[in-house]
Structures are given as structure tokens and as C-alpha cells.
All heavy atoms as a GROMACS GRO file, in nm:
protein
  564
    1MET      N    1  -1.648  -0.438   0.821
    1MET     CA    2  -1.514  -0.497   0.799
    1MET      C    3  -1.424  -0.387   0.743
    1MET      O    4  -1.296  -0.395   0.758
    1MET     CB    5  -1.520  -0.616   0.714
    1MET     CG    6  -1.393  -0.693   0.698
    1MET     SD    7  -1.343  -0.758   0.856
    1MET     CE    8  -1.196  -0.835   0.810
    2GLY      N    9  -1.473  -0.291   0.672
    2GLY     CA   10  -1.395  -0.192   0.602
    2GLY      C   11  -1.316  -0.106   0.709
    2GLY      O   12  -1.206  -0.061   0.679
    3TRP      N   13  -1.374  -0.077   0.824
    3TRP     CA   14  -1.311   0.005   0.920
    3TRP      C   15  -1.194  -0.064   0.984
    3TRP      O   16  -1.088  -0.002   1.020
    3TRP     CB   17  -1.407   0.058   1.025
    3TRP     CG   18  -1.474  -0.052   1.107
    3TRP    CD1   19  -1.592  -0.112   1.074
    3TRP    CD2   20  -1.433  -0.112   1.227
    3TRP    NE1   21  -1.618  -0.208   1.166
    3TRP    CE2   22  -1.527  -0.206   1.262
    3TRP    CE3   23  -1.322  -0.088   1.307
    3TRP    CZ2   24  -1.512  -0.284   1.374
    3TRP    CZ3   25  -1.310  -0.165   1.423
    3TRP    CH2   26  -1.407  -0.264   1.455
    4VAL      N   27  -1.198  -0.201   0.995
    4VAL     CA   28  -1.086  -0.278   1.046
    4VAL      C   29  -0.967  -0.263   0.949
    4VAL      O   30  -0.850  -0.245   0.995
    4VAL     CB   31  -1.126  -0.420   1.069
    4VAL    CG1   32  -1.001  -0.508   1.103
    4VAL    CG2   33  -1.230  -0.439   1.172
    5TRP      N   34  -0.995  -0.274   0.819
    5TRP     CA   35  -0.890  -0.268   0.721
    5TRP      C   36  -0.833  -0.126   0.723
    5TRP      O   37  -0.708  -0.112   0.711
    5TRP     CB   38  -0.951  -0.297   0.582
    5TRP     CG   39  -0.857  -0.300   0.467
    5TRP    CD1   40  -0.859  -0.220   0.361
    5TRP    CD2   41  -0.748  -0.386   0.451
    5TRP    NE1   42  -0.758  -0.246   0.278
    5TRP    CE2   43  -0.684  -0.356   0.329
    5TRP    CE3   44  -0.696  -0.491   0.521
    5TRP    CZ2   45  -0.574  -0.421   0.278
    5TRP    CZ3   46  -0.581  -0.560   0.474
    5TRP    CH2   47  -0.525  -0.525   0.351
    6THR      N   48  -0.912  -0.021   0.742
    6THR     CA   49  -0.860   0.116   0.748
    6THR      C   50  -0.775   0.129   0.870
    6THR      O   51  -0.666   0.194   0.857
    6THR     CB   52  -0.985   0.215   0.752
    6THR    OG1   53  -1.060   0.196   0.639
    6THR    CG2   54  -0.931   0.354   0.763
    7ILE      N   55  -0.806   0.074   0.983
    7ILE     CA   56  -0.728   0.086   1.100
    7ILE      C   57  -0.595   0.018   1.084
    7ILE      O   58  -0.488   0.068   1.122
    7ILE     CB   59  -0.801   0.031   1.228
    7ILE    CG1   60  -0.912   0.129   1.264
    7ILE    CG2   61  -0.710   0.008   1.346
    7ILE    CD1   62  -1.002   0.081   1.372
    8LEU      N   63  -0.597  -0.103   1.024
    8LEU     CA   64  -0.468  -0.175   0.998
    8LEU      C   65  -0.376  -0.105   0.905
    8LEU      O   66  -0.258  -0.099   0.929
    8LEU     CB   67  -0.503  -0.321   0.952
    8LEU     CG   68  -0.568  -0.406   1.055
    8LEU    CD1   69  -0.603  -0.541   0.989
    8LEU    CD2   70  -0.475  -0.432   1.172
    9VAL      N   71  -0.432  -0.049   0.797
    9VAL     CA   72  -0.353   0.030   0.704
    9VAL      C   73  -0.302   0.152   0.771
    9VAL      O   74  -0.185   0.188   0.747
    9VAL     CB   75  -0.430   0.054   0.573
    9VAL    CG1   76  -0.355   0.152   0.479
    9VAL    CG2   77  -0.465  -0.078   0.498
   10GLY      N   78  -0.384   0.216   0.848
   10GLY     CA   79  -0.338   0.335   0.920
   10GLY      C   80  -0.223   0.303   1.017
   10GLY      O   81  -0.125   0.385   1.029
   11ALA      N   82  -0.227   0.188   1.083
   11ALA     CA   83  -0.119   0.145   1.170
   11ALA      C   84   0.010   0.114   1.094
   11ALA      O   85   0.113   0.153   1.134
   11ALA     CB   86  -0.160   0.019   1.248
   12LEU      N   87  -0.004   0.056   0.973
   12LEU     CA   88   0.108   0.028   0.893
   12LEU      C   89   0.174   0.162   0.841
   12LEU      O   90   0.296   0.171   0.850
   12LEU     CB   91   0.070  -0.055   0.768
   12LEU     CG   92   0.177  -0.087   0.672
   12LEU    CD1   93   0.282  -0.172   0.736
   12LEU    CD2   94   0.117  -0.152   0.549
   13ILE      N   95   0.090   0.255   0.802
   13ILE     CA   96   0.142   0.385   0.757
   13ILE      C   97   0.213   0.459   0.874
   13ILE      O   98   0.322   0.509   0.859
   13ILE     CB   99   0.032   0.472   0.701
   13ILE    CG1  100  -0.017   0.411   0.563
   13ILE    CG2  101   0.071   0.614   0.682
   13ILE    CD1  102  -0.138   0.475   0.511
   14GLY      N  103   0.155   0.452   0.993
   14GLY     CA  104   0.215   0.514   1.110
   14GLY      C  105   0.345   0.452   1.148
   14GLY      O  106   0.441   0.515   1.184
   15ALA      N  107   0.352   0.320   1.136
   15ALA     CA  108   0.476   0.244   1.168
   15ALA      C  109   0.584   0.280   1.070
   15ALA      O  110   0.702   0.302   1.111
   15ALA     CB  111   0.457   0.096   1.173
   16VAL      N  112   0.551   0.282   0.940
   16VAL     CA  113   0.654   0.320   0.839
   16VAL      C  114   0.698   0.463   0.859
   16VAL      O  115   0.820   0.490   0.848
   16VAL     CB  116   0.599   0.296   0.698
   16VAL    CG1  117   0.682   0.356   0.594
   16VAL    CG2  118   0.569   0.148   0.673
   17SER      N  119   0.608   0.550   0.888
   17SER     CA  120   0.648   0.691   0.911
   17SER      C  121   0.736   0.702   1.035
   17SER      O  122   0.826   0.788   1.042
   17SER     CB  123   0.529   0.782   0.922
   17SER     OG  124   0.461   0.761   1.050
   18GLY      N  125   0.716   0.620   1.136
   18GLY     CA  126   0.800   0.615   1.254
   18GLY      C  127   0.941   0.578   1.221
   18GLY      O  128   1.038   0.624   1.281
   19LEU      N  129   0.957   0.488   1.120
   19LEU     CA  130   1.090   0.449   1.078
   19LEU      C  131   1.167   0.571   1.019
   19LEU      O  132   1.286   0.586   1.042
   19LEU     CB  133   1.084   0.338   0.974
   19LEU     CG  134   1.032   0.201   1.032
   19LEU    CD1  135   1.017   0.106   0.915
   19LEU    CD2  136   1.126   0.146   1.135
   20PHE      N  137   1.097   0.651   0.937
   20PHE     CA  138   1.156   0.766   0.876
   20PHE      C  139   1.187   0.876   0.976
   20PHE      O  140   1.289   0.946   0.962
   20PHE     CB  141   1.073   0.823   0.763
   20PHE     CG  142   1.067   0.732   0.640
   20PHE    CD1  143   0.947   0.674   0.597
   20PHE    CD2  144   1.180   0.711   0.569
   20PHE    CE1  145   0.944   0.598   0.485
   20PHE    CE2  146   1.178   0.632   0.457
   20PHE     CZ  147   1.063   0.574   0.413
   21SER      N  148   1.098   0.893   1.070
   21SER     CA  149   1.124   1.002   1.168
   21SER      C  150   1.189   0.954   1.300
   21SER      O  151   1.203   1.030   1.393
   21SER     CB  152   0.989   1.070   1.206
   21SER     OG  153   0.906   0.977   1.263
   22LYS      N  154   1.234   0.828   1.300
   22LYS     CA  155   1.306   0.764   1.407
   22LYS      C  156   1.230   0.774   1.537
   22LYS      O  157   1.280   0.806   1.649
   22LYS     CB  158   1.440   0.834   1.433
   22LYS     CG  159   1.526   0.834   1.301
   22LYS     CD  160   1.666   0.782   1.321
   22LYS     CE  161   1.759   0.796   1.209
   22LYS     NZ  162   1.707   0.772   1.076
   23LYS      N  163   1.096   0.754   1.531
   23LYS     CA  164   1.009   0.757   1.647
   23LYS      C  165   0.943   0.621   1.663
   23LYS      O  166   0.871   0.578   1.579
   23LYS     CB  167   0.903   0.861   1.632
   23LYS     CG  168   0.808   0.869   1.750
   23LYS     CD  169   0.722   0.994   1.735
   23LYS     CE  170   0.623   1.008   1.838
   23LYS     NZ  171   0.677   1.006   1.975
   24ARG      N  172   0.970   0.554   1.774
   24ARG     CA  173   0.914   0.425   1.809
   24ARG      C  174   0.789   0.451   1.892
   24ARG      O  175   0.796   0.514   1.999
   24ARG     CB  176   1.010   0.336   1.884
   24ARG     CG  177   1.137   0.306   1.811
   24ARG     CD  178   1.109   0.211   1.705
   24ARG     NE  179   1.235   0.192   1.625
   24ARG     CZ  180   1.252   0.093   1.539
   24ARG    NH1  181   1.151   0.017   1.515
   24ARG    NH2  182   1.364   0.083   1.478
   25SER      N  183   0.676   0.398   1.851
   25SER     CA  184   0.552   0.421   1.921
   25SER      C  185   0.467   0.292   1.923
   25SER      O  186   0.497   0.199   1.852
   25SER     CB  187   0.471   0.536   1.851
   25SER     OG  188   0.549   0.652   1.853
   26GLY      N  189   0.365   0.302   2.000
   26GLY     CA  190   0.274   0.189   2.014
   26GLY      C  191   0.167   0.187   1.896
   26GLY      O  192   0.163   0.273   1.814
   27PHE      N  193   0.083   0.084   1.903
   27PHE     CA  194  -0.019   0.058   1.801
   27PHE      C  195  -0.116   0.173   1.790
   27PHE      O  196  -0.143   0.218   1.681
   27PHE     CB  197  -0.088  -0.075   1.832
   27PHE     CG  198  -0.191  -0.107   1.727
   27PHE    CD1  199  -0.160  -0.163   1.607
   27PHE    CD2  200  -0.327  -0.093   1.751
   27PHE    CE1  201  -0.250  -0.198   1.519
   27PHE    CE2  202  -0.423  -0.126   1.661
   27PHE     CZ  203  -0.383  -0.174   1.537
   28ILE      N  204  -0.166   0.222   1.902
   28ILE     CA  205  -0.262   0.328   1.901
   28ILE      C  206  -0.210   0.454   1.840
   28ILE      O  207  -0.271   0.517   1.754
   28ILE     CB  208  -0.320   0.352   2.048
   28ILE    CG1  209  -0.382   0.231   2.101
   28ILE    CG2  210  -0.412   0.478   2.047
   28ILE    CD1  211  -0.501   0.177   2.034
   29TYR      N  212  -0.087   0.494   1.877
   29TYR     CA  213  -0.024   0.611   1.824
   29TYR      C  214   0.000   0.593   1.670
   29TYR      O  215  -0.022   0.688   1.593
   29TYR     CB  216   0.107   0.649   1.891
   29TYR     CG  217   0.175   0.770   1.830
   29TYR    CD1  218   0.128   0.897   1.875
   29TYR    CD2  219   0.268   0.761   1.732
   29TYR    CE1  220   0.187   1.010   1.822
   29TYR    CE2  221   0.326   0.875   1.679
   29TYR     CZ  222   0.283   1.000   1.723
   29TYR     OH  223   0.340   1.108   1.668
   30ASN      N  224   0.041   0.475   1.630
   30ASN     CA  225   0.062   0.454   1.487
   30ASN      C  226  -0.066   0.465   1.410
   30ASN      O  227  -0.070   0.517   1.296
   30ASN     CB  228   0.124   0.317   1.469
   30ASN     CG  229   0.271   0.310   1.500
   30ASN    OD1  230   0.337   0.414   1.509
   30ASN    ND2  231   0.322   0.188   1.526
   31VAL      N  232  -0.175   0.414   1.461
   31VAL     CA  233  -0.310   0.425   1.398
   31VAL      C  234  -0.345   0.576   1.383
   31VAL      O  235  -0.378   0.624   1.276
   31VAL     CB  236  -0.417   0.352   1.472
   31VAL    CG1  237  -0.557   0.385   1.417
   31VAL    CG2  238  -0.394   0.203   1.462
   32ILE      N  239  -0.329   0.649   1.494
   32ILE     CA  240  -0.362   0.790   1.488
   32ILE      C  241  -0.274   0.866   1.393
   32ILE      O  242  -0.324   0.950   1.305
   32ILE     CB  243  -0.354   0.853   1.631
   32ILE    CG1  244  -0.465   0.790   1.720
   32ILE    CG2  245  -0.359   1.006   1.628
   32ILE    CD1  246  -0.446   0.822   1.867
   33ALA      N  247  -0.143   0.836   1.397
   33ALA     CA  248  -0.050   0.907   1.301
   33ALA      C  249  -0.081   0.868   1.160
   33ALA      O  250  -0.072   0.957   1.076
   33ALA     CB  251   0.090   0.870   1.338
   34GLY      N  252  -0.116   0.745   1.138
   34GLY     CA  253  -0.149   0.699   0.997
   34GLY      C  254  -0.272   0.760   0.946
   34GLY      O  255  -0.278   0.809   0.832
   35LEU      N  256  -0.375   0.772   1.026
   35LEU     CA  257  -0.504   0.826   0.978
   35LEU      C  258  -0.494   0.978   0.963
   35LEU      O  259  -0.541   1.033   0.863
   35LEU     CB  260  -0.617   0.790   1.080
   35LEU     CG  261  -0.648   0.643   1.087
   35LEU    CD1  262  -0.756   0.616   1.189
   35LEU    CD2  263  -0.683   0.588   0.948
   36ILE      N  264  -0.428   1.050   1.061
   36ILE     CA  265  -0.417   1.193   1.051
   36ILE      C  266  -0.321   1.221   0.936
   36ILE      O  267  -0.333   1.319   0.855
   36ILE     CB  268  -0.371   1.253   1.178
   36ILE    CG1  269  -0.483   1.240   1.282
   36ILE    CG2  270  -0.326   1.398   1.164
   36ILE    CD1  271  -0.448   1.287   1.423
   37GLY      N  272  -0.212   1.144   0.924
   37GLY     CA  273  -0.115   1.162   0.822
   37GLY      C  274  -0.174   1.144   0.683
   37GLY      O  275  -0.139   1.212   0.593
   38SER      N  276  -0.263   1.046   0.673
   38SER     CA  277  -0.334   1.022   0.543
   38SER      C  278  -0.418   1.146   0.503
   38SER      O  279  -0.410   1.191   0.392
   38SER     CB  280  -0.416   0.901   0.553
   38SER     OG  281  -0.490   0.884   0.440
   39SER      N  282  -0.489   1.203   0.599
   39SER     CA  283  -0.565   1.323   0.568
   39SER      C  284  -0.480   1.441   0.538
   39SER      O  285  -0.506   1.513   0.440
   39SER     CB  286  -0.654   1.358   0.686
   39SER     OG  287  -0.745   1.253   0.714
   40LEU      N  288  -0.372   1.461   0.615
   40LEU     CA  289  -0.278   1.570   0.598
   40LEU      C  290  -0.207   1.556   0.462
   40LEU      O  291  -0.194   1.652   0.389
   40LEU     CB  292  -0.179   1.578   0.716
   40LEU     CG  293  -0.080   1.690   0.714
   40LEU    CD1  294  -0.145   1.825   0.722
   40LEU    CD2  295   0.018   1.670   0.826
   41GLY      N  296  -0.159   1.438   0.433
   41GLY     CA  297  -0.093   1.419   0.310
   41GLY      C  298  -0.176   1.432   0.188
   41GLY      O  299  -0.135   1.485   0.084
   42GLY      N  300  -0.300   1.384   0.200
   42GLY     CA  301  -0.397   1.400   0.089
   42GLY      C  302  -0.424   1.552   0.064
   42GLY      O  303  -0.439   1.598  -0.050
   43TYR      N  304  -0.437   1.626   0.172
   43TYR     CA  305  -0.464   1.769   0.156
   43TYR      C  306  -0.338   1.843   0.099
   43TYR      O  307  -0.358   1.931   0.015
   43TYR     CB  308  -0.498   1.830   0.292
   43TYR     CG  309  -0.519   1.975   0.296
   43TYR    CD1  310  -0.638   2.030   0.237
   43TYR    CD2  311  -0.426   2.064   0.344
   43TYR    CE1  312  -0.660   2.164   0.239
   43TYR    CE2  313  -0.446   2.196   0.341
   43TYR     CZ  314  -0.561   2.251   0.293
   43TYR     OH  315  -0.587   2.382   0.289
   44LEU      N  316  -0.226   1.807   0.147
   44LEU     CA  317  -0.103   1.882   0.102
   44LEU      C  318  -0.055   1.837  -0.037
   44LEU      O  319  -0.004   1.926  -0.110
   44LEU     CB  320   0.010   1.868   0.205
   44LEU     CG  321  -0.013   1.930   0.342
   44LEU    CD1  322   0.102   1.896   0.432
   44LEU    CD2  323  -0.027   2.082   0.327
   45PHE      N  324  -0.052   1.706  -0.061
   45PHE     CA  325   0.018   1.652  -0.177
   45PHE      C  326  -0.085   1.599  -0.281
   45PHE      O  327  -0.043   1.556  -0.386
   45PHE     CB  328   0.113   1.544  -0.138
   45PHE     CG  329   0.214   1.590  -0.035
   45PHE    CD1  330   0.210   1.538   0.090
   45PHE    CD2  331   0.310   1.683  -0.069
   45PHE    CE1  332   0.303   1.580   0.188
   45PHE    CE2  333   0.400   1.728   0.022
   45PHE     CZ  334   0.402   1.678   0.154
   46GLY      N  335  -0.212   1.584  -0.248
   46GLY     CA  336  -0.308   1.533  -0.342
   46GLY      C  337  -0.300   1.378  -0.341
   46GLY      O  338  -0.239   1.315  -0.256
   47GLY      N  339  -0.364   1.315  -0.441
   47GLY     CA  340  -0.357   1.172  -0.450
   47GLY      C  341  -0.276   1.123  -0.560
   47GLY      O  342  -0.303   1.154  -0.679
   48PHE      N  343  -0.172   1.046  -0.532
   48PHE     CA  344  -0.088   0.984  -0.634
   48PHE      C  345  -0.027   0.861  -0.572
   48PHE      O  346  -0.026   0.842  -0.453
   48PHE     CB  347   0.020   1.080  -0.685
   48PHE     CG  348   0.124   1.118  -0.582
   48PHE    CD1  349   0.241   1.045  -0.570
   48PHE    CD2  350   0.102   1.230  -0.502
   48PHE    CE1  351   0.330   1.080  -0.467
   48PHE    CE2  352   0.195   1.267  -0.410
   48PHE     CZ  353   0.309   1.191  -0.394
   49GLY      N  354   0.015   0.775  -0.661
   49GLY     CA  355   0.081   0.645  -0.614
   49GLY      C  356  -0.027   0.543  -0.582
   49GLY      O  357  -0.143   0.558  -0.614
   50PRO      N  358   0.021   0.432  -0.528
   50PRO     CA  359  -0.065   0.320  -0.498
   50PRO      C  360  -0.168   0.352  -0.391
   50PRO      O  361  -0.140   0.440  -0.297
   50PRO     CB  362   0.026   0.208  -0.451
   50PRO     CG  363   0.148   0.272  -0.411
   50PRO     CD  364   0.156   0.402  -0.486
   51GLU      N  365  -0.288   0.299  -0.400
   51GLU     CA  366  -0.398   0.323  -0.308
   51GLU      C  367  -0.436   0.195  -0.231
   51GLU      O  368  -0.440   0.085  -0.290
   51GLU     CB  369  -0.518   0.377  -0.385
   51GLU     CG  370  -0.630   0.407  -0.292
   51GLU     CD  371  -0.752   0.458  -0.370
   51GLU    OE1  372  -0.747   0.456  -0.491
   51GLU    OE2  373  -0.852   0.492  -0.300
   52LEU      N  374  -0.452   0.207  -0.102
   52LEU     CA  375  -0.488   0.091  -0.021
   52LEU      C  376  -0.590   0.137   0.086
   52LEU      O  377  -0.562   0.231   0.156
   52LEU     CB  378  -0.362   0.030   0.046
   52LEU     CG  379  -0.369  -0.102   0.115
   52LEU    CD1  380  -0.417  -0.214   0.016
   52LEU    CD2  381  -0.238  -0.142   0.175
   53ALA      N  382  -0.707   0.071   0.090
   53ALA     CA  383  -0.809   0.109   0.190
   53ALA      C  384  -0.853   0.258   0.175
   53ALA      O  385  -0.878   0.318   0.274
   53ALA     CB  386  -0.769   0.073   0.330
   54GLY      N  387  -0.854   0.309   0.050
   54GLY     CA  388  -0.892   0.445   0.032
   54GLY      C  389  -0.790   0.550   0.070
   54GLY      O  390  -0.821   0.669   0.065
   55MET      N  391  -0.669   0.507   0.095
   55MET     CA  392  -0.560   0.596   0.131
   55MET      C  393  -0.446   0.582   0.027
   55MET      O  394  -0.408   0.467   0.002
   55MET     CB  395  -0.504   0.567   0.270
   55MET     CG  396  -0.600   0.585   0.378
   55MET     SD  397  -0.525   0.547   0.536
   55MET     CE  398  -0.616   0.402   0.580
   56TYR      N  399  -0.402   0.693  -0.022
   56TYR     CA  400  -0.289   0.691  -0.113
   56TYR      C  401  -0.161   0.680  -0.022
   56TYR      O  402  -0.134   0.757   0.067
   56TYR     CB  403  -0.281   0.815  -0.199
   56TYR     CG  404  -0.387   0.822  -0.302
   56TYR    CD1  405  -0.501   0.890  -0.287
   56TYR    CD2  406  -0.375   0.746  -0.426
   56TYR    CE1  407  -0.607   0.891  -0.380
   56TYR    CE2  408  -0.478   0.748  -0.520
   56TYR     CZ  409  -0.588   0.824  -0.496
   56TYR     OH  410  -0.688   0.816  -0.595
   57ILE      N  411  -0.083   0.577  -0.050
   57ILE     CA  412   0.024   0.539   0.036
   57ILE      C  413   0.136   0.644   0.050
   57ILE      O  414   0.173   0.683   0.161
   57ILE     CB  415   0.084   0.401  -0.005
   57ILE    CG1  416  -0.028   0.296  -0.004
   57ILE    CG2  417   0.197   0.366   0.087
   57ILE    CD1  418  -0.096   0.273   0.127
   58VAL      N  419   0.183   0.695  -0.059
   58VAL     CA  420   0.297   0.786  -0.055
   58VAL      C  421   0.260   0.918   0.012
   58VAL      O  422   0.331   0.956   0.108
   58VAL     CB  423   0.356   0.812  -0.200
   58VAL    CG1  424   0.458   0.917  -0.197
   58VAL    CG2  425   0.401   0.679  -0.259
   59PRO      N  426   0.147   0.985  -0.027
   59PRO     CA  427   0.115   1.111   0.052
   59PRO      C  428   0.083   1.076   0.196
   59PRO      O  429   0.108   1.162   0.283
   59PRO     CB  430  -0.007   1.161  -0.028
   59PRO     CG  431  -0.012   1.092  -0.150
   59PRO     CD  432   0.061   0.967  -0.137
   60ALA      N  433   0.024   0.965   0.225
   60ALA     CA  434  -0.012   0.931   0.362
   60ALA      C  435   0.110   0.916   0.446
   60ALA      O  436   0.117   0.964   0.563
   60ALA     CB  437  -0.093   0.803   0.367
   61ILE      N  438   0.217   0.852   0.394
   61ILE     CA  439   0.346   0.840   0.470
   61ILE      C  440   0.411   0.976   0.486
   61ILE      O  441   0.457   1.007   0.600
   61ILE     CB  442   0.437   0.738   0.409
   61ILE    CG1  443   0.379   0.597   0.414
   61ILE    CG2  444   0.575   0.744   0.468
   61ILE    CD1  445   0.453   0.494   0.339
   62LEU      N  446   0.408   1.052   0.383
   62LEU     CA  447   0.467   1.190   0.401
   62LEU      C  448   0.389   1.274   0.500
   62LEU      O  449   0.454   1.342   0.580
   62LEU     CB  450   0.463   1.262   0.263
   62LEU     CG  451   0.559   1.204   0.151
   62LEU    CD1  452   0.537   1.279   0.022
   62LEU    CD2  453   0.704   1.215   0.200
   63GLY      N  454   0.261   1.270   0.501
   63GLY     CA  455   0.179   1.336   0.593
   63GLY      C  456   0.200   1.291   0.740
   63GLY      O  457   0.206   1.363   0.831
   64ALA      N  458   0.217   1.154   0.753
   64ALA     CA  459   0.237   1.098   0.884
   64ALA      C  460   0.376   1.137   0.938
   64ALA      O  461   0.393   1.164   1.060
   64ALA     CB  462   0.225   0.944   0.884
   65VAL      N  463   0.475   1.145   0.856
   65VAL     CA  464   0.606   1.196   0.894
   65VAL      C  465   0.596   1.340   0.944
   65VAL      O  466   0.657   1.373   1.047
   65VAL     CB  467   0.707   1.180   0.781
   65VAL    CG1  468   0.839   1.252   0.818
   65VAL    CG2  469   0.741   1.035   0.756
   66ILE      N  470   0.523   1.420   0.869
   66ILE     CA  471   0.504   1.563   0.908
   66ILE      C  472   0.432   1.572   1.042
   66ILE      O  473   0.467   1.648   1.129
   66ILE     CB  474   0.428   1.638   0.797
   66ILE    CG1  475   0.516   1.649   0.675
   66ILE    CG2  476   0.382   1.778   0.853
   66ILE    CD1  477   0.441   1.711   0.559
   67PHE      N  478   0.329   1.481   1.060
   67PHE     CA  479   0.259   1.476   1.186
   67PHE      C  480   0.352   1.436   1.303
   67PHE      O  481   0.350   1.501   1.405
   67PHE     CB  482   0.144   1.380   1.178
   67PHE     CG  483   0.071   1.358   1.306
   67PHE    CD1  484  -0.021   1.456   1.352
   67PHE    CD2  485   0.091   1.242   1.383
   67PHE    CE1  486  -0.087   1.436   1.471
   67PHE    CE2  487   0.014   1.221   1.497
   67PHE     CZ  488  -0.069   1.318   1.542
   68ASN      N  489   0.435   1.338   1.275
   68ASN     CA  490   0.535   1.299   1.381
   68ASN      C  491   0.627   1.409   1.423
   68ASN      O  492   0.656   1.434   1.537
   68ASN     CB  493   0.613   1.176   1.342
   68ASN     CG  494   0.534   1.044   1.348
   68ASN    OD1  495   0.442   1.035   1.427
   68ASN    ND2  496   0.574   0.950   1.268
   69VAL      N  497   0.677   1.479   1.320
   69VAL     CA  498   0.770   1.596   1.350
   69VAL      C  499   0.698   1.700   1.427
   69VAL      O  500   0.752   1.761   1.525
   69VAL     CB  501   0.819   1.651   1.214
   69VAL    CG1  502   0.896   1.785   1.231
   69VAL    CG2  503   0.913   1.547   1.148
   70LEU      N  504   0.570   1.735   1.390
   70LEU     CA  505   0.497   1.836   1.462
   70LEU      C  506   0.470   1.793   1.610
   70LEU      O  507   0.482   1.873   1.700
   70LEU     CB  508   0.364   1.860   1.389
   70LEU     CG  509   0.375   1.938   1.263
   70LEU    CD1  510   0.238   1.950   1.190
   70LEU    CD2  511   0.436   2.071   1.278
   71VAL      N  512   0.434   1.664   1.629
   71VAL     CA  513   0.414   1.614   1.763
   71VAL      C  514   0.542   1.622   1.846
   71VAL      O  515   0.540   1.661   1.963
   71VAL     CB  516   0.365   1.466   1.759
   71VAL    CG1  517   0.368   1.404   1.899
   71VAL    CG2  518   0.217   1.465   1.710
   72ASN      N  519   0.654   1.584   1.784
   72ASN     CA  520   0.785   1.598   1.858
   72ASN      C  521   0.819   1.739   1.890
   72ASN      O  522   0.874   1.767   1.996
   72ASN     CB  523   0.897   1.537   1.768
   72ASN     CG  524   0.888   1.384   1.761
   72ASN    OD1  525   0.828   1.324   1.852
   72ASN    ND2  526   0.944   1.329   1.660
   73LEU      N  527   0.792   1.833   1.803
   73LEU     CA  528   0.815   1.974   1.828
   73LEU      C  529   0.725   2.034   1.943
   73LEU      O  530   0.776   2.095   2.030
   73LEU     CB  531   0.791   2.063   1.708
   73LEU     CG  532   0.900   2.055   1.597
   73LEU    CD1  533   0.850   2.132   1.476
   73LEU    CD2  534   1.028   2.103   1.647
   74VAL      N  535   0.600   1.988   1.945
   74VAL     CA  536   0.511   2.035   2.043
   74VAL      C  537   0.540   1.976   2.182
   74VAL      O  538   0.542   2.042   2.284
   74VAL     CB  539   0.366   2.013   2.007
   74VAL    CG1  540   0.269   2.036   2.124
   74VAL    CG2  541   0.327   2.093   1.884
   75LEU      N  542   0.562   1.843   2.189
   75LEU     CA  543   0.591   1.774   2.312
   75LEU      C  544   0.734   1.785   2.355
   75LEU      O  545   0.765   1.742   2.468
   75LEU     CB  546   0.549   1.629   2.295
   75LEU     CG  547   0.400   1.603   2.276
   75LEU    CD1  548   0.373   1.457   2.263
   75LEU    CD2  549   0.313   1.672   2.382
   76GLY      N  550   0.828   1.830   2.268
   76GLY     CA  551   0.964   1.847   2.303
   76GLY      C  552   1.041   1.720   2.324
   76GLY      O  553   1.126   1.712   2.404
   77ARG      N  554   1.006   1.617   2.244
   77ARG     CA  555   1.079   1.489   2.252
   77ARG      C  556   1.185   1.482   2.148
   77ARG      O  557   1.180   1.513   2.043
   77ARG     CB  558   0.982   1.374   2.235
   77ARG     CG  559   0.890   1.362   2.348
   77ARG     CD  560   0.802   1.243   2.339
   77ARG     NE  561   0.692   1.250   2.428
   77ARG     CZ  562   0.598   1.165   2.430
   77ARG    NH1  563   0.590   1.067   2.349
   77ARG    NH2  564   0.497   1.177   2.515
   0.00000   0.00000   0.00000
């Protein structure tokens, strides 16, 4: 059941980061952006702020926004 919670929180983080980067995407992309963003944000910014499903929310959202920007640059959207 823990992996379901992680996927849902990853989707939420991806959706919130999409609001900041003005990128509308589907559920699968939001999950991927949220999980990669969580790893990226934890690596770049460390762990601070509220934690949910093992992910620190603030660095995860920042990392997901960075991920969205990088994807937009690479794909040219």
C-alpha cells in the first residue's frame, strides 16, 4: 500500500509543479515529474519543510519545476 501512496503524492507534486511552470499534463507525466522532481529536489536542496510519503514537499516541488523546465527545453515546447 505504501507504493500507491507514493504514486499519489508524486502525482500531486507533479500537478502542483505544472501549475508553476504553466505545463498541463496527464496523470502519468505528473507521477514521473513528481518522483523525479522529489529525487532532484532532495539532491539539490536537501530535506526541509513538511514531509509526506517520504518526500519533502517544498524541495520536491522545486525539483519537479526544474524537471518540467528541462523537459520543455529538450523537447522544444
